C-alpha atoms as one frame of an Amber mdcrd trajectory, in Angstrom:
protein
 -33.485   1.775  20.970 -34.494   5.417  20.746 -36.521   5.526  17.530 -38.489
   3.293  15.199 -40.241   3.575  11.869 -42.453   1.096  10.030 -43.965   0.917
   6.563 -45.836  -2.363   6.198 -48.973  -3.854   4.640 -50.569  -3.372   8.067
 -50.067   0.380   8.016 -48.062   3.433   7.010 -46.100   4.266  10.157 -45.581
   2.454  13.414 -48.853   3.597  15.016 -50.994   2.235  12.179 -49.002  -0.992
  11.916 -49.077  -1.659  15.643 -52.818  -0.983  15.940 -53.659  -3.450  13.179
 -51.280  -6.084  14.529 -52.888  -5.783  17.972 -56.338  -6.081  16.384 -55.222
  -9.235  14.561 -56.545  -8.062  11.176 -54.803  -9.903   8.278 -53.844  -7.974
   5.143 -53.576 -10.840   2.611 -55.304 -10.333  -0.735 -55.425 -12.186  -4.044
 -52.488 -10.896  -6.062 -52.625  -9.189  -9.445 -52.086 -11.472 -12.461 -48.595
 -12.946 -12.909 -47.422 -16.210 -14.494 -48.308 -17.897 -11.162 -51.533 -17.345
  -9.143 -50.591 -15.957  -5.749 -51.595 -14.136  -2.603 -49.835 -10.996  -1.427
 -49.585  -8.429   1.362 -48.688  -5.093  -0.240 -47.885  -1.670   1.166 -50.631
   0.826   0.331 -50.040   3.598  -2.200 -48.015   6.551  -0.956 -47.319   9.862
  -2.640 -43.954   9.737  -4.478 -43.346  13.304  -3.322 -42.689  11.892   0.154
 -39.378  10.561  -1.147 -38.129  14.135  -1.499 -34.825  14.627  -3.260 -34.200
  10.862  -3.240 -36.867  10.531  -5.921 -34.486  11.954  -8.534 -32.108   9.043
  -7.912 -34.789   6.554  -9.077 -34.589   4.232  -6.066 -36.044   0.742  -6.249
 -39.277   0.165  -4.324 -37.343  -1.661  -1.603 -35.198   1.426  -1.049 -38.240
   3.713  -1.168 -39.823   1.800   1.709 -36.561   1.914   3.672 -36.331   5.697
   3.186 -39.847   6.260   4.498 -39.305   4.030   7.523 -35.929   5.659   8.228
 -37.434   9.142   8.233 -40.010   8.092  10.795 -37.364   6.398  12.952 -35.124
   9.488  12.978 -38.064  11.745  13.831 -39.133   9.353  16.583 -35.602   9.516
  18.024 -35.538  13.319  17.880 -32.594  13.345  15.483 -31.984  15.897  12.757
 -29.351  14.728  10.238 -28.492  18.315   9.325 -27.175  18.746  12.872 -25.282
  15.517  13.483 -21.711  14.347  12.972 -22.344  12.081   9.995 -18.954  10.411
  10.363 -20.223   8.805  13.590 -23.447   7.458  12.077 -23.635   3.899  10.725
 -26.314   2.629   8.351 -26.945  -1.124   8.321 -29.897  -2.513   6.365 -30.928
  -6.136   5.928 -32.452  -7.153   2.616 -32.820 -10.578   1.052 -33.076  -9.316
  -2.521 -32.251  -5.606  -2.713 -33.543  -3.977  -5.886 -35.436  -7.016  -7.175
 -38.263  -5.073  -8.782 -35.838  -2.907 -10.778 -33.738  -5.894 -11.798 -36.738
  -7.803 -13.135 -38.401  -4.883 -14.902 -35.163  -3.725 -16.562 -34.314  -7.268
 -17.636 -37.740  -7.524 -19.277 -37.031  -4.244 -21.081 -33.685  -5.612 -22.280
 -35.267  -8.770 -23.672 -38.182  -6.961 -25.314 -36.532  -3.879 -26.793 -32.764
  -4.164 -26.441 -30.014  -2.428 -24.484 -31.068   1.086 -25.461 -34.254   0.684
 -23.441 -32.425  -0.176 -20.215 -32.427   2.720 -17.745 -29.068   4.233 -16.734
 -30.375   3.847 -13.190 -30.885   0.095 -13.614 -27.637  -1.090 -12.050 -27.331
   1.428  -9.186 -30.982   0.860  -8.250 -30.856  -2.942  -8.381 -27.584  -3.568
  -6.545 -28.247  -4.712  -2.992 -25.857  -2.141  -1.526 -28.088   0.585  -2.963
 -30.526   0.166  -0.069 -28.014   1.292   2.556 -26.123   3.594   0.184 -29.235
   5.620  -0.630 -29.876   6.144   3.082 -26.324   7.365   3.658 -26.708   9.861
   0.803 -30.094  11.054   2.005 -29.036  11.578   5.620 -25.337  12.442   5.226
 -24.333   9.364   7.230 -20.618   8.858   6.584 -19.832   6.033   9.004 -19.845
   2.287   8.269 -22.561   1.238   5.833 -23.610  -2.279   4.815 -26.513  -4.116
   3.264 -26.740  -7.472   5.043 -28.225 -10.594   3.469 -29.109 -13.647   5.528
 -32.339 -14.291   3.615 -35.384 -13.931   5.868 -33.159 -13.303   8.900 -31.553
 -10.251   7.250 -33.287  -7.539   9.280 -32.422  -9.174  12.596 -28.847  -9.857
  11.467 -28.475  -6.188  10.552 -29.484  -5.203  14.077 -26.973  -7.656  15.537
 -24.256  -6.194  13.297 -25.119  -2.677  14.449 -24.900  -3.747  18.097 -21.333
  -4.906  17.489 -20.392  -1.623  15.781 -21.744   0.351  18.720 -19.975  -1.885
  21.233 -16.685  -1.472  19.352 -17.042   2.305  19.286 -17.163   2.377  15.488
 -20.209   4.664  15.594 -22.363   6.608  18.053 -25.662   6.235  16.204 -26.818
   3.276  14.122 -29.697   3.633  11.690 -30.532  -0.014  11.206 -33.285  -2.283
   9.979 -34.587  -4.241   7.029 -36.429  -3.695   3.769 -37.678  -5.890   0.944
 -40.096  -5.639  -1.985 -40.120  -8.961  -3.804 -43.742  -9.424  -4.841 -42.421
  -9.900  -8.365 -42.927 -12.600 -11.041 -39.535 -14.247 -10.505 -39.770 -14.495
  -6.722 -43.426 -15.510  -6.726 -42.661 -18.320  -9.185 -39.502 -19.335  -7.342
 -41.055 -19.544  -3.878 -44.059 -21.342  -5.322 -41.804 -23.931  -6.958 -40.254
 -24.866  -3.620 -43.725 -25.260  -2.113 -43.406 -22.358   0.318 -46.524 -20.343
  -0.624 -50.099 -20.736   0.557 -52.652 -21.738  -2.077 -55.691 -20.762  -0.016
 -57.019 -18.639  -2.883 -60.639 -18.950  -1.746 -59.799 -17.285   1.586 -57.001
 -14.724   1.105 -57.337 -13.082   4.527 -57.186 -16.491   6.201 -54.308 -17.845
   4.133 -51.355 -17.294   6.438 -52.059 -19.467   9.480 -49.018 -19.874  11.751
 -49.164 -22.986  13.954 -52.675 -23.882  12.719 -53.503 -27.407  11.591 -54.631
 -26.043   8.186 -51.489 -24.022   7.428 -50.125 -24.594   3.922 -47.426 -21.964
   3.445 -46.788 -18.252   3.730 -48.040 -15.157   1.921 -45.408 -12.880   0.431
 -45.293  -9.332   1.724 -43.210  -6.187   1.391 -42.211  -3.466   3.783 -39.511
  -1.874   5.894 -38.653  -1.453   9.528 -35.917   0.908  10.706 -34.584   1.493
  14.218 -32.256   4.035  15.786 -29.778   2.454  18.182 -27.492   4.362  20.536
 -25.378   3.520  23.541 -27.117   4.364  26.808 -24.632   7.099  27.698 -25.112
   8.950  24.387 -28.894   8.668  24.560 -28.922  10.085  28.077 -26.591  12.877
  27.017 -29.103  13.818  24.320 -31.859  13.768  26.913 -33.931  11.129  25.150
 -35.671   8.131  26.671 -35.049   4.729  25.190 -38.144   2.844  24.098 -36.452
  -0.414  25.059 -33.018  -2.011  25.274 -31.631  -4.659  22.983 -29.705  -6.726
  25.486 -28.484  -9.638  23.405 -28.096 -11.109  19.958 -27.496 -14.676  18.890
 -26.742 -16.059  15.430 -26.091 -19.531  14.069 -26.217 -21.669  10.947 -27.934
 -25.030  10.586 -25.418 -26.231   7.958 -28.139 -28.605   6.816 -30.156 -27.683
   3.676 -30.617 -24.775   1.256 -34.343 -24.473   2.054 -35.418 -26.764   4.902
 -34.605 -26.104   8.571 -32.654 -28.747  10.410 -35.224 -31.222  11.808 -33.664
 -31.194  15.267 -33.709 -27.376  15.479 -30.191 -27.367  16.906 -29.169 -24.222
  15.046 -32.126 -22.197  16.271 -31.603 -23.470  19.812 -27.954 -22.368  19.686
 -28.928 -18.861  18.557 -31.509 -18.638  21.345 -28.987 -19.673  23.968 -26.403
 -17.202  22.675 -28.882 -14.306  22.752 -29.817 -15.123  26.347 -26.176 -15.547
  27.347 -25.204 -12.183  25.865 -28.180 -10.605  27.621 -27.070 -12.091  30.939
 -30.471 -13.754  31.220 -31.833 -17.205  31.898 -34.517 -19.198  30.116 -36.967
 -18.470  32.955 -36.601 -14.704  32.424 -38.327 -14.880  29.028 -41.972 -13.767
  29.135 -42.728 -13.299  25.418 -41.458 -14.627  22.097 -42.199 -13.150  18.675
 -41.745 -16.324  16.670 -40.615 -16.602  13.062 -43.900 -18.468  12.466 -44.198
 -18.435   8.668 -47.101 -20.851   8.387 -45.150 -23.557   6.565 -45.890 -27.070
   7.863 -42.274 -28.083   8.527 -40.901 -24.697   9.614 -43.555 -24.085  12.258
 -43.232 -27.634  13.588 -39.461 -27.412  14.043 -39.627 -23.946  15.607 -42.445
 -24.919  17.988 -40.552 -28.015  19.156 -37.443 -25.956  19.948 -39.445 -23.351
  21.887 -41.393 -25.963  23.851 -38.172 -27.745  24.760 -36.176 -24.659  25.775
 -39.004 -22.795  27.524 -41.065 -25.285  29.559 -42.597 -22.409  31.575 -44.549
 -21.517  28.396 -44.023 -17.798  27.747 -46.536 -16.153  25.428 -45.687 -16.820
  21.768 -46.893 -14.739  18.821 -46.447 -14.753  15.067 -47.345 -11.359  13.623
 -46.867 -12.596  10.038 -50.511 -13.642   9.902 -51.301  -9.901   9.795 -48.378
  -8.448   7.832 -47.518 -11.345   5.555 -43.964 -12.604   5.343 -41.863  -9.495
   4.755 -38.829 -11.547   3.776 -35.573  -9.687   4.575 -37.538  -6.950   6.334
 -39.320  -9.401   8.647 -36.634  -9.572  11.327 -36.445  -5.785  11.708 -40.200
  -5.218  11.597 -40.780  -7.965  14.139 -38.001  -6.624  16.373 -39.783  -3.260
  16.296 -43.092  -4.935  17.159 -41.387  -6.746  20.028 -40.030  -3.407  21.276
 -43.582  -2.030  21.252 -44.868  -5.115  23.069 -42.265  -4.650  25.813 -42.790
  -0.901  26.009 -46.580  -1.083  26.204 -47.016  -4.373  28.045 -49.146  -5.818
  25.253 -48.720  -9.173  23.545 -50.353  -9.096  20.098 -52.413 -12.084  18.944
 -51.663 -14.630  16.280 -54.381 -14.126  13.690 -56.077 -17.013  11.849 -55.248
 -19.513  14.588 -58.525 -21.446  14.613 -57.219 -24.932  15.403 -53.833 -25.186
  17.100 -51.687 -28.002  15.739 -51.670 -30.703  18.462 -47.903 -30.993  17.985
 -47.452 -27.334  18.997 -47.117 -27.220  22.788 -47.025 -23.420  23.105 -49.164
 -20.718  24.728 -50.276 -18.689  21.687 -52.882 -15.990  22.385 -55.535 -15.279
  19.762 -56.516 -11.992  21.414 -54.283  -9.119  22.464 -53.148  -9.758  26.030
 -51.886  -7.297  28.633 -48.817  -8.465  30.517 -45.711  -6.850  31.921 -42.843
  -8.219  29.854 -39.491  -8.551  31.564 -37.643  -9.984  28.585 -38.858 -10.758
  25.080 -37.217 -12.553  22.165 -37.637 -11.929  18.446 -36.752 -14.928  16.243
 -35.781 -15.027  12.568 -34.874 -17.980  10.365 -33.600 -17.705   6.793 -33.261
 -20.062   3.852 -29.919 -21.805   4.034 -30.351 -22.310   7.783 -29.363 -18.848
   9.005 -30.835 -18.043  12.421 -30.922 -14.760  14.346 -32.396 -13.973  17.760
 -32.716 -10.635  19.544 -33.291 -10.265  23.309 -35.229  -7.128  24.251 -35.977
  -5.676  27.706 -37.743  -2.575  29.031 -35.758   0.648  29.087
């Protein structure tokens, strides 16, 4: 992993995001009026001019965030698209909803004023493939390109897909990650109807409380995380140092329920074992886990039980969602990037808002940033429909 870029509610760029995550400062605020009261973690305003020539293509907000994160990742990796062989560059982006904001706003225009008021950019901006397609256009990347959707595991699944493409020799560089921007009326109402959202309106900053006894759901967020992946030989040939290595990837399906995780956690456990197996590692090698940790009562309980059972030596466990909010399809990529930074810097970020650990959660969860050399770290993602993805990350 030679480059990373982040645009999140915690900060514009990886430095700002990482600093706030390590400080454990939540970003949740009371959302602007919609048909349903809600809390939200939004990306701060940025100048539209930063989108450059892509601005003329009217990208959806999800794609805008992906473009900004991708630019930072490429710069971090020391890559200049004008100088590369675009046919050997793959672009894989995970997104749970693609151009949701465009789809909803243009549909409202259709209902209010008729077809003539619908933008000619409505369809190309709202299609999910637009997220990856816009990046290929912007950076002249002519290799394989996909937008991957495994709900909230999308960003991690995209990284796993890119690993396979690199291993198969289908590309030499993979620009990969996740992006989502679904703080919209439809998605707010929909997630609220299934009981997934926190209603802690009197304490927005304290609303998302992973593994806490008072947790009552997650807070919706938006953002993007993009990584540059290369094979070791190509990175060395370019003279660049890897930030970390992604050693293994595991994926599984619960085959249980459209929303709820399987109570026995068997699917997540299978993905964990596969990631470790592909990394050539054992359970005892794991020193840190960035948990999915959404703050839902059932989800956290199932995840914690699996981790306690598989890792009796109690590696340090963190959920960074208490700071960033739940970034949906971007979460897996953003949290993989944060796990890379943890491994690279030997710092385990805290879990914010953890005032009273659920007695059923038998995990070591720091509430302050902790220094520790990390030999192997895991980043976990779980999506609606029971789709699980796990990444195993080691120092470079």
